[in-house]
VEXDREN-2710 file (C-alpha; in Angstrom, 1 decimal):
% VEXDREN-2710
k/r/px/py/pz
1/MET/-1.5/13.2/-40.7
2/SER/-1.0/11.2/-43.5
3/GLU/-1.7/7.6/-43.8
4/PHE/2.3/7.0/-43.8
5/GLU/2.9/9.0/-41.1
6/ALA/0.0/7.3/-38.7
7/ILE/1.6/4.0/-39.7
8/ASP/5.4/5.4/-38.7
9/ALA/3.5/6.4/-35.5
10/LEU/2.2/3.3/-35.0
11/LEU/5.3/1.4/-35.5
12/ALA/7.3/3.8/-33.2
13/ALA/5.0/3.2/-30.4
14/ALA/4.6/-0.8/-30.7
15/PRO/6.6/-2.4/-28.0
16/ASP/10.0/-4.0/-28.9
17/ALA/9.4/-7.5/-30.4
18/THR/13.0/-8.6/-30.4
19/PRO/13.5/-11.9/-28.2
20/LEU/15.5/-11.6/-25.3
21/PRO/18.3/-14.6/-24.9
22/PRO/17.9/-17.2/-22.0
23/ALA/18.1/-15.8/-18.6
24/ASP/21.5/-17.8/-18.0
25/ARG/22.9/-16.3/-21.1
26/ARG/22.1/-12.8/-19.9
27/ARG/23.7/-13.0/-16.8
28/LEU/27.4/-14.6/-18.7
29/LEU/27.4/-11.9/-21.2
30/ARG/27.4/-9.5/-18.3
31/GLU/30.0/-11.3/-16.6
32/GLY/32.2/-11.8/-19.3
33/LEU/32.8/-8.1/-19.7
34/GLY/33.8/-7.9/-16.1
35/LEU/30.7/-6.0/-14.8
36/SER/29.2/-6.1/-11.6
37/ARG/25.0/-6.4/-11.2
38/ALA/25.2/-2.9/-9.9
39/GLN/27.4/-1.4/-12.2
40/VAL/24.6/-2.6/-15.1
41/ALA/21.7/-1.8/-12.5
42/ARG/23.3/1.8/-12.5
43/ALA/23.4/2.2/-16.1
44/MET/20.0/1.1/-16.6
45/GLY/18.4/3.1/-14.2
46/VAL/17.1/0.2/-12.1
47/GLY/18.0/-1.5/-8.9
48/SER/20.3/-4.2/-8.6
49/SER/17.2/-6.7/-7.4
50/THR/15.5/-5.5/-10.8
51/LEU/18.6/-6.7/-13.0
52/ALA/18.5/-9.7/-11.0
53/ALA/15.0/-10.6/-12.0
54/TRP/15.9/-10.1/-15.7
55/GLU/18.9/-12.4/-15.4
56/ALA/16.5/-15.0/-13.4
57/GLY/14.0/-15.0/-16.3
58/ARG/11.6/-12.1/-15.8
59/ASP/11.6/-9.9/-19.1
60/PRO/11.7/-6.1/-18.8
61/SER/9.3/-4.0/-20.8
62/GLY/8.9/-0.5/-22.5
63/GLU/11.5/1.7/-22.5
64/LEU/13.5/-0.5/-20.0
65/ARG/13.1/-3.3/-22.4
66/GLY/14.9/-1.2/-25.3
67/ARG/17.7/-0.1/-22.8
68/TYR/18.1/-3.9/-22.0
69/VAL/18.0/-5.2/-25.5
70/TYR/20.8/-2.5/-26.4
71/PHE/23.3/-3.5/-23.8
72/LEU/22.9/-7.3/-24.5
73/GLN/23.6/-6.5/-28.1
74/GLN/26.3/-4.6/-27.5
75/ALA/27.6/-7.4/-25.4
76/GLU/27.3/-9.8/-27.9
77/GLU/29.1/-7.9/-30.6
78/ARG/31.9/-7.7/-27.9
79/HIS/32.5/-11.1/-28.0
80/GLY/32.1/-11.3/-31.3
81/ARG/34.8/-8.9/-31.8
82/ARG/36.9/-10.7/-29.3
83/ALA/36.7/-14.3/-30.9
84/GLY/37.8/-12.6/-34.2
85/GLU/40.7/-10.9/-32.8
86/ARG/41.8/-14.1/-31.6
87/GLY/41.6/-16.1/-34.9
88/GLY/38.1/-17.5/-34.1
89/ALA/38.9/-19.0/-30.5
90/SER/35.7/-17.7/-28.9
91/ASP/35.8/-16.0/-25.7
92/ASP/31.9/-16.1/-25.4
93/PRO/31.0/-16.8/-21.9
94/ALA/28.2/-19.0/-22.5
95/GLY/30.2/-21.2/-25.0
96/SER/27.9/-20.8/-27.8
97/ASP/27.7/-18.7/-31.3
98/SER/28.6/-15.1/-30.3
99/GLY/26.9/-12.2/-32.7
100/PRO/23.9/-10.0/-32.7
101/ALA/22.2/-12.9/-34.5
102/ALA/22.6/-14.9/-30.8
103/LEU/20.5/-12.5/-29.5
104/THR/17.4/-13.2/-31.6
105/GLN/17.3/-17.0/-31.0
106/GLU/14.3/-17.6/-29.2
107/PRO/14.7/-18.2/-25.4
108/ALA/15.2/-21.8/-24.3
109/ALA/12.8/-23.1/-21.5
110/GLN/13.8/-22.0/-18.0
111/GLU/13.9/-24.1/-15.1
112/PRO/13.0/-22.6/-12.2
113/ALA/16.1/-21.2/-10.4
114/ALA/16.8/-23.3/-7.3
115/PRO/15.1/-22.2/-4.4
116/GLU/16.6/-20.3/-1.8
117/LYS/17.1/-21.1/1.8
118/ALA/16.5/-18.8/4.7
119/VAL/20.1/-17.5/5.9
120/PRO/20.9/-19.1/9.3
121/GLU/20.5/-16.2/12.3
122/ALA/24.5/-16.1/12.4
123/ALA/25.1/-15.8/9.1
124/SER/25.6/-12.2/7.3
125/ALA/23.6/-11.0/4.7
126/PRO/24.9/-8.6/2.2
127/THR/23.5/-5.1/2.7
128/SER/25.2/-2.9/0.5
129/PRO/26.5/-3.0/-3.4
130/ALA/29.9/-3.6/-1.6
131/ASP/28.8/-6.2/0.8
132/ALA/27.2/-8.1/-2.5
133/ALA/30.0/-7.8/-4.3
134/ALA/32.1/-9.0/-2.1
135/ASP/29.9/-12.2/-1.6
136/ASN/30.0/-12.7/-5.4
137/ASP/33.8/-13.2/-5.3
138/GLN/33.7/-16.0/-2.6
139/ASP/35.8/-18.5/-3.4
140/GLU/36.7/-22.0/-2.1
141/LEU/40.3/-22.6/-1.4
142/ALA/42.0/-26.3/-2.5
143/GLU/43.8/-25.8/0.6
144/PRO/43.0/-24.4/4.2
145/ARG/44.7/-21.4/4.8
146/PRO/44.9/-19.0/7.8
147/CYS/42.0/-16.8/8.5
148/VAL/42.6/-13.2/8.0
149/LEU/40.6/-12.5/11.0
150/CYS/41.2/-15.3/13.4
151/GLY/44.1/-17.3/12.1
152/GLN/42.7/-20.4/12.0
153/PRO/42.4/-22.6/9.0
154/ALA/39.7/-21.2/6.4
155/ARG/38.5/-22.9/3.5
156/HIS/37.4/-20.0/1.9
157/GLN/38.4/-16.7/0.3
158/VAL/36.7/-13.4/0.0
159/GLU/38.4/-11.0/-2.7
160/GLY/41.7/-13.0/-2.2
161/TYR/41.6/-12.9/1.6
162/PRO/41.2/-16.3/3.4
163/GLN/37.9/-16.2/5.9
164/HIS/35.6/-18.0/7.9
165/LEU/32.3/-17.2/5.8
166/ASP/30.1/-18.9/9.2
167/PRO/31.0/-16.4/12.2
168/ALA/30.5/-19.5/14.4
169/GLU/33.6/-21.3/12.8
170/CYS/35.6/-18.0/13.3
171/ALA/37.6/-18.7/16.9
172/ALA/37.6/-16.4/19.1
173/PRO/41.0/-15.3/21.0
174/ALA/41.6/-16.6/24.5
175/PRO/39.7/-14.9/27.5
176/GLU/41.3/-11.5/28.5
177/PRO/40.4/-8.2/29.4
178/PRO/39.2/-5.8/26.6
179/ALA/42.0/-3.9/24.8
180/ALA/41.5/-1.2/22.1
181/ALA/43.3/-2.5/19.2
182/ALA/46.0/0.1/17.2
183/GLU/44.3/1.0/14.1
184/PRO/46.8/0.4/11.0
185/PRO/47.8/3.1/8.7
186/ALA/45.3/3.8/6.2
187/SER/47.8/2.9/3.7
188/ALA/48.8/-0.1/4.7
189/PRO/47.3/-3.4/3.4
190/PRO/45.2/-5.3/5.8
191/SER/47.2/-8.3/7.3
192/ARG/47.0/-11.7/6.6
193/ALA/48.2/-12.9/10.1
194/ALA/45.5/-13.2/13.0
195/ALA/44.1/-9.9/13.8
196/PRO/43.2/-9.6/17.6
197/ARG/39.6/-8.8/18.9
198/PRO/38.2/-7.8/22.0
199/VAL/36.5/-10.6/23.8
200/GLY/32.7/-10.8/22.9
201/ALA/33.3/-8.4/19.9
202/ALA/31.1/-9.5/16.6
203/PRO/33.0/-11.3/14.2
204/GLN/34.3/-9.4/10.9
205/ARG/35.3/-9.9/7.6
206/VAL/36.9/-7.9/5.1
207/VAL/35.4/-6.6/1.9
208/ARG/36.2/-4.1/-1.1
209/SER/34.5/-1.0/-1.0
210/PRO/34.5/0.6/-4.7
211/GLY/36.7/3.6/-4.8
212/ARG/37.5/3.2/-1.2
213/GLY/39.7/0.1/-0.7
214/MET/39.4/-2.5/1.9
215/LYS/37.1/-2.4/5.0
216/VAL/36.6/-4.7/7.8
217/VAL/32.8/-5.1/8.6
218/PRO/31.1/-6.9/11.2
219/VAL/29.4/-10.1/10.5
220/GLY/26.0/-11.0/11.7
221/ARG/23.6/-8.7/13.3
222/ARG/24.5/-5.1/12.1
223/ALA/21.6/-3.5/13.0
224/GLN/21.4/0.5/12.4
225/ALA/20.2/2.4/15.3
226/ALA/17.0/4.3/14.9
227/SER/18.9/7.5/15.8
228/ASP/21.5/6.4/12.9
229/MET/18.7/6.6/10.3
230/PRO/18.3/9.5/7.9
231/ASP/14.9/11.2/8.4
232/LEU/13.7/10.3/4.7
233/ILE/10.1/11.1/5.2
234/GLY/10.5/14.3/6.9
235/ASP/13.4/15.5/4.3
236/ALA/10.6/14.4/1.3
237/VAL/7.8/16.6/2.8
238/ALA/9.9/19.6/3.6
239/GLY/11.3/19.7/0.1
240/ALA/7.7/19.1/-1.2
241/LEU/6.3/21.9/0.6
242/ALA/9.4/24.1/-0.4
243/ALA/8.9/23.2/-4.1
244/ALA/5.2/24.0/-3.9
245/SER/5.9/27.4/-2.3
246/GLY/4.1/26.1/0.7
247/ASP/0.9/25.1/-1.3
248/VAL/-0.3/22.1/0.8
249/GLU/-2.5/20.6/-1.8
250/ALA/0.3/20.8/-4.3
251/ALA/2.8/19.5/-2.0
252/THR/0.3/16.3/-0.9
253/ALA/-0.2/15.6/-4.3
254/ALA/3.4/15.4/-5.3
255/LEU/4.3/13.3/-2.5
256/VAL/1.3/10.8/-3.0
257/LYS/2.7/10.6/-6.7
258/GLN/6.1/9.5/-5.6
259/ALA/5.0/7.3/-2.7
260/ILE/6.0/3.9/-4.3
261/PRO/9.8/4.9/-4.9
262/ASP/10.1/6.7/-1.9
263/ALA/8.6/3.6/0.1
264/MET/11.1/1.2/-1.6
265/ALA/13.9/3.8/-0.4
266/LEU/12.7/3.9/3.1
267/LEU/12.6/0.1/2.7
268/ASP/16.1/-0.1/1.6
269/GLU/17.4/2.3/4.2
270/THR/15.7/-0.1/7.2
271/ARG/16.9/-3.0/5.8
272/LYS/20.4/-1.9/6.1
273/GLY/22.2/-4.2/8.9
274/ALA/19.2/-7.1/8.8
275/ARG/19.9/-10.4/9.3
276/TYR/18.4/-11.8/6.1
277/ASP/18.9/-11.1/2.2
278/VAL/15.6/-11.1/0.6
279/VAL/14.8/-12.5/-2.3
280/ALA/13.1/-9.5/-4.2
281/HIS/12.2/-11.3/-7.8
282/PRO/12.0/-15.0/-6.9
283/TRP/10.4/-17.7/-9.3
284/VAL/6.8/-18.0/-8.3
285/PRO/4.5/-21.0/-9.0
286/ASP/1.7/-20.6/-11.3
287/ILE/-0.9/-20.4/-8.5
288/LEU/0.5/-16.8/-7.9
289/ARG/0.4/-16.0/-11.4
290/LYS/-3.0/-14.2/-13.1
291/GLN/-5.3/-16.8/-14.9
292/THR/-6.1/-14.5/-17.4
293/ALA/-5.0/-11.1/-18.6
294/ARG/-7.4/-9.3/-16.5
295/GLY/-8.4/-12.1/-14.0
296/ALA/-6.9/-13.1/-10.6
297/ASP/-4.6/-15.8/-9.7
298/ARG/-5.7/-18.5/-7.3
299/ILE/-5.0/-17.3/-3.8
300/TRP/-8.1/-17.3/-1.5
301/GLU/-7.4/-14.3/1.1
302/GLY/-10.3/-14.6/3.2
303/ARG/-11.7/-10.9/3.1
304/PRO/-14.8/-10.8/5.3
305/LYS/-17.9/-9.4/4.2
306/TRP/-20.4/-10.5/6.7
307/THR/-23.7/-9.2/8.2
308/ARG/-25.3/-10.7/11.3
309/GLY/-28.6/-12.7/10.4
310/GLU/-30.7/-12.0/13.5
311/LEU/-30.5/-9.5/16.3
312/PRO/-31.9/-9.5/19.7
313/PRO/-35.7/-7.9/19.6
314/GLY/-35.7/-4.2/20.2
315/ALA/-33.9/-1.3/18.9
316/HIS/-30.4/-1.3/19.0
317/GLU/-28.1/1.8/18.6
318/VAL/-24.9/0.1/16.1
319/THR/-21.7/1.8/15.9
320/ALA/-19.7/1.5/13.0
321/LEU/-15.8/1.6/13.9
322/ASP/-12.9/2.2/11.7
323/ILE/-10.0/0.7/12.4
324/ASN/-6.9/2.7/12.1
325/GLY/-3.9/1.6/9.8
326/ALA/-4.9/-2.0/9.2
327/TYR/-2.3/-2.6/6.3
328/LEU/0.4/-0.7/8.0
329/SER/-0.4/-3.2/11.2
330/ALA/-0.5/-6.4/9.1
331/LEU/3.2/-5.5/7.8
332/LYS/3.7/-7.5/10.9
333/THR/3.2/-11.1/9.5
334/HIS/5.3/-14.2/8.8
335/LEU/6.8/-13.5/5.3
336/PRO/8.7/-15.8/3.2
337/ILE/12.4/-14.6/2.9
338/GLY/13.3/-16.7/0.1
339/GLN/12.2/-18.5/-3.1
340/LEU/8.8/-20.8/-2.3
341/GLU/9.9/-24.4/-2.3
342/HIS/6.8/-27.2/-3.1
343/SER/5.9/-29.9/-0.2
344/THR/2.9/-32.2/0.5
345/GLY/1.7/-33.5/3.8
346/PHE/-0.5/-32.5/6.6
347/ASP/2.0/-30.8/9.1
348/HIS/2.7/-27.1/9.7
349/ASP/6.1/-25.8/9.9
350/HIS/5.9/-22.4/11.9
351/ARG/9.5/-21.5/10.6
352/ARG/8.2/-21.4/7.3
353/ALA/5.6/-19.3/5.6
354/GLY/3.6/-19.4/2.0
355/VAL/0.7/-20.4/0.6
356/HIS/-1.3/-23.8/1.4
357/LEU/-3.9/-26.0/-0.4
358/ILE/-6.5/-26.9/2.5
359/THR/-9.7/-28.4/2.9
360/PRO/-11.0/-25.8/5.5
361/PRO/-13.1/-27.0/8.4
362/ASP/-16.8/-26.2/8.6
363/TRP/-17.8/-23.1/10.5
364/HIS/-21.0/-23.2/12.8
365/HIS/-20.5/-19.8/14.0
366/ASP/-22.3/-17.8/11.8
367/ASP/-25.2/-16.5/13.8
368/VAL/-22.8/-14.5/15.9
369/LEU/-19.1/-14.6/14.4
370/PRO/-17.9/-13.9/10.5
371/ASN/-16.3/-17.0/9.0
372/PRO/-12.2/-16.8/9.1
373/LEU/-12.5/-17.7/5.5
374/GLY/-14.9/-14.9/4.4
375/ASN/-17.7/-15.5/2.2
376/ARG/-17.0/-18.7/0.4
377/ASP/-19.9/-20.7/-1.7
378/GLU/-17.9/-23.0/-3.2
379/PRO/-17.1/-26.6/-1.3
380/GLY/-13.6/-28.2/-1.4
381/PRO/-10.0/-27.4/-1.0
382/LEU/-8.7/-24.1/-1.7
383/TRP/-5.6/-21.9/-1.8
384/VAL/-5.2/-19.8/1.4
385/THR/-2.2/-17.9/2.8
386/GLU/0.1/-18.2/6.2
387/PRO/-2.3/-15.9/8.1
388/THR/-5.4/-17.3/7.3
389/LEU/-4.1/-21.0/8.1
390/ARG/-2.6/-19.8/11.4
391/LEU/-5.9/-18.4/12.2
392/LEU/-7.7/-21.7/11.3
393/LEU/-5.2/-23.4/13.5
394/ARG/-5.4/-21.2/16.2
395/LEU/-9.3/-21.3/16.3
396/SER/-8.9/-25.4/16.0
397/GLY/-6.9/-25.6/19.0
398/PRO/-7.9/-25.8/23.0
399/LYS/-8.0/-22.5/23.6
400/TYR/-10.8/-21.7/21.3
401/GLY/-12.1/-24.7/20.1
402/LEU/-14.5/-23.1/17.7
403/CYS/-13.9/-25.8/14.8
404/ASP/-11.7/-28.6/13.3
405/PRO/-7.9/-28.3/12.0
406/PRO/-7.8/-27.7/8.6
407/GLU/-6.4/-30.2/6.3
408/ILE/-3.3/-29.8/4.4
409/HIS/-2.8/-31.2/1.4
410/GLU/0.2/-29.2/-0.1
411/SER/2.0/-25.9/0.4
412/PHE/4.7/-23.6/-1.2
413/THR/6.6/-22.1/1.5
414/SER/10.3/-20.6/2.4
415/GLY/11.6/-20.1/5.7
416/ALA/10.1/-17.1/7.2
417/THR/10.2/-14.1/9.9
418/GLU/7.7/-11.9/11.6
419/ASN/10.1/-9.3/11.8
420/LEU/11.1/-9.0/8.2
421/LEU/9.4/-5.6/7.7
422/GLU/9.3/-4.6/11.1
423/LYS/11.8/-1.5/11.0
424/PHE/10.0/-0.5/7.9
425/ARG/6.8/-0.7/9.8
426/VAL/7.7/1.4/12.7
427/ALA/9.5/3.8/10.5
428/LEU/5.8/4.6/9.1
429/LYS/4.2/4.2/12.2
430/ASP/6.4/6.7/14.4
431/ALA/6.0/9.5/11.2
432/ARG/2.3/8.6/11.5
433/ASP/2.1/9.2/15.1
434/ALA/4.0/12.4/15.0
435/ALA/2.0/13.7/11.7
436/ILE/-1.2/13.2/13.9
437/ALA/0.2/14.8/17.3
438/ALA/1.2/18.0/14.7
439/ALA/-1.9/17.8/12.8
440/ASP/0.3/17.3/9.9
441/GLU/-2.4/16.6/6.9
442/VAL/0.7/16.6/4.5
443/THR/2.7/13.9/6.2
444/LEU/-0.5/11.8/7.4
445/GLU/-1.2/11.2/3.7
446/TYR/2.3/10.6/2.6
447/VAL/2.8/8.0/4.9
448/LYS/-0.8/6.5/4.1
449/ALA/0.2/6.5/0.2
450/MET/3.4/4.6/0.9
451/TYR/2.3/1.9/3.0
452/SER/-1.0/1.4/1.0
453/LYS/0.6/1.4/-2.4
454/PHE/3.6/-0.4/-1.2
455/VAL/1.2/-3.4/-0.6
456/SER/-1.0/-3.0/-3.5
457/THR/2.1/-2.8/-6.1
458/MET/4.4/-5.7/-5.0
459/GLY/2.6/-8.3/-7.2
460/GLU/2.1/-7.9/-10.9
461/SER/2.1/-4.3/-11.2
462/ASN/3.7/-2.0/-13.5
463/TYR/4.3/0.7/-10.9
464/ASN/6.8/-1.2/-8.9
465/ARG/9.8/-2.7/-10.5
466/GLU/11.9/-2.9/-7.7
467/LEU/10.1/-5.7/-5.6
468/TYR/8.0/-8.6/-7.0
469/ARG/6.3/-10.5/-4.4
470/PRO/2.7/-11.5/-4.9
471/ASP/3.2/-13.9/-2.1
472/TRP/3.9/-10.9/0.2
473/MET/0.9/-9.1/-1.1
474/HIS/-1.5/-11.8/-0.2
475/LEU/0.1/-12.7/2.9
476/ILE/-0.2/-8.9/4.2
477/ARG/-3.7/-8.4/2.9
478/SER/-4.6/-11.6/4.7
479/GLN/-2.9/-10.7/7.9
480/ALA/-5.0/-7.5/7.7
481/PHE/-8.5/-9.7/7.3
482/SER/-7.3/-12.2/10.1
483/ASN/-6.5/-8.9/12.3
484/LEU/-10.0/-7.7/11.9
485/TRP/-11.4/-11.0/12.8
486/THR/-9.4/-10.8/15.9
487/LYS/-11.2/-7.9/16.7
488/ALA/-14.7/-9.1/16.0
489/TYR/-13.8/-12.1/18.3
490/LYS/-12.6/-9.8/20.8
491/ALA/-15.7/-7.7/20.9
492/HIS/-18.1/-10.7/21.1
493/ARG/-16.0/-12.2/24.3
494/GLU/-16.4/-9.0/25.8
495/GLY/-20.1/-9.0/25.5
496/LEU/-20.7/-6.9/22.6
497/ALA/-22.9/-8.1/20.0
498/VAL/-21.0/-8.1/16.2
499/VAL/-23.0/-6.6/13.4
500/ARG/-21.1/-6.7/10.6
501/ALA/-17.5/-7.0/9.4
502/MET/-16.4/-5.4/6.2
503/GLY/-13.1/-5.7/4.4
504/THR/-9.8/-4.9/6.4
505/ASP/-11.2/-1.9/8.9
506/GLU/-14.9/-2.0/9.2
507/LEU/-16.6/-3.4/12.5
508/HIS/-20.0/-2.6/13.6
509/VAL/-21.4/-3.5/17.0
510/ILE/-23.7/-3.1/19.7
511/GLY/-23.0/-2.2/23.2
512/ASP/-20.3/-0.2/25.2
513/TRP/-17.4/-0.8/22.7
514/ARG/-14.9/2.1/24.5
515/ALA/-14.8/-0.2/27.4
516/VAL/-13.4/-3.1/25.0
517/PHE/-11.4/-0.8/22.1
518/PRO/-9.4/2.6/22.9
519/GLU/-10.7/5.3/21.0
520/GLY/-8.4/7.7/19.2
521/ARG/-6.3/7.6/15.9
522/GLY/-3.5/5.5/16.7
523/VAL/-2.6/2.4/15.0
524/THR/-4.0/0.4/18.3
525/GLU/-6.8/2.4/18.5
526/VAL/-10.3/2.8/16.7
527/LYS/-12.4/5.6/15.9
528/VAL/-16.2/6.2/15.1
529/LYS/-17.2/6.1/11.3
530/ASP/-20.7/6.2/11.6
531/THR/-23.6/5.3/14.1
532/TYR/-27.2/3.8/13.3
533/THR/-30.4/2.4/14.8
534/VAL/-31.6/-0.9/13.8
535/GLY/-34.4/-3.1/15.0
536/SER/-38.0/-1.4/16.4
537/PRO/-39.2/-0.6/20.2
END
């Protein structure tokens, strides 16, 4: 390769340096063309949540950046042509200069987006592109008009149809025996008059499904039955084995390689009918961002690395127990739904979750139990996660009385629920249990890769562009550490001598552990990793 060819190759491999316009302009350019977020996301080959993150200020990289820059350039040129055709009267949605030159302006500093509140329990969260599109077309009416569902005055409309956005406002009909309502002909448009509903039926709303006209969907809890869910895990395993002509090792390697996108597809499937709409790419505070390119952020997860200092005299047989599915179990934890909001003060709101700056209490039980904060040498305040804070608060309560309560200085939290990933967790657990029962190591390794990589790549990772929640990553890991500490305390309370606690899944004890923990490969069971002898006769 000549010197000039080497330079050409270097320039071709260099990242695109074209600066992107400010976040609000990206959205306005798309909306000015009358394109939905889902339409542009499909053309880009990404999910709608990823495009939403770009429009909130997060910049794509690599090939995706090149595609997005091209789209924005073409959008700018389209607006410029329209302005020229109208004799200089610009129709630029942002109200600023049009044309490709505008794209190269330095992006203005962006203020963090307004924190998103948790959706009330009775409210509906969009669970499909059709629902999301309908929510984007909500308008407030100048004067109340009859709701298309209940006939009572409504102040909003969706796709031109007046209706109540909150199902609690949608008046139920007078009590009467339920009667089957006659379905209108498929070609008839939805009536604007009151629509009869059986007593006790879930509130409904009208949305437009692309290519399918109007449809009426229930509002509120639209939970999908487990029997209605496709077997994504089983189908993927069968497909991989078929593609590998039955070669177990090749099929396993292929499945592990695709574990991240498959986990996100499973999450999307289990989120159908969910009560809340998750913010997949929120603004995050600096404490959740890496301080250096190869460094870490400022969150302390409380990872245990503890060994008992002294043991009773004599020789003892120690059993190293392996805690099964530690990260899988930790998916059940209080996770913030929306964008984190800052607050100060000493009170803890159990309805919210996030990260907290605390002064931890002193710990005086290192001789028999690990510190719930893990090994920390530096004194003073530190940022901890929700599971760590809740564990310390429990241990300071009257039931345990092991320490003083922590002192909370400030927090970044959002409305939370413990069941945000529950259907996702159960789907993985059920597949894991079935694989163990059938001695199906292919599925077992695949499922393990799905939940472990799901947790490890939801932070600042280039491998998962669909979800950017470093707060979730820290909280799930901390929940695994908290779960291990709880098992150590249970062993201590039941008379076992706790010798070591390491990472998420390693607990060393002396004594009859089978009387305390069930043995097996299930997520509620433990298995023996090693046995060894300490001390001398």
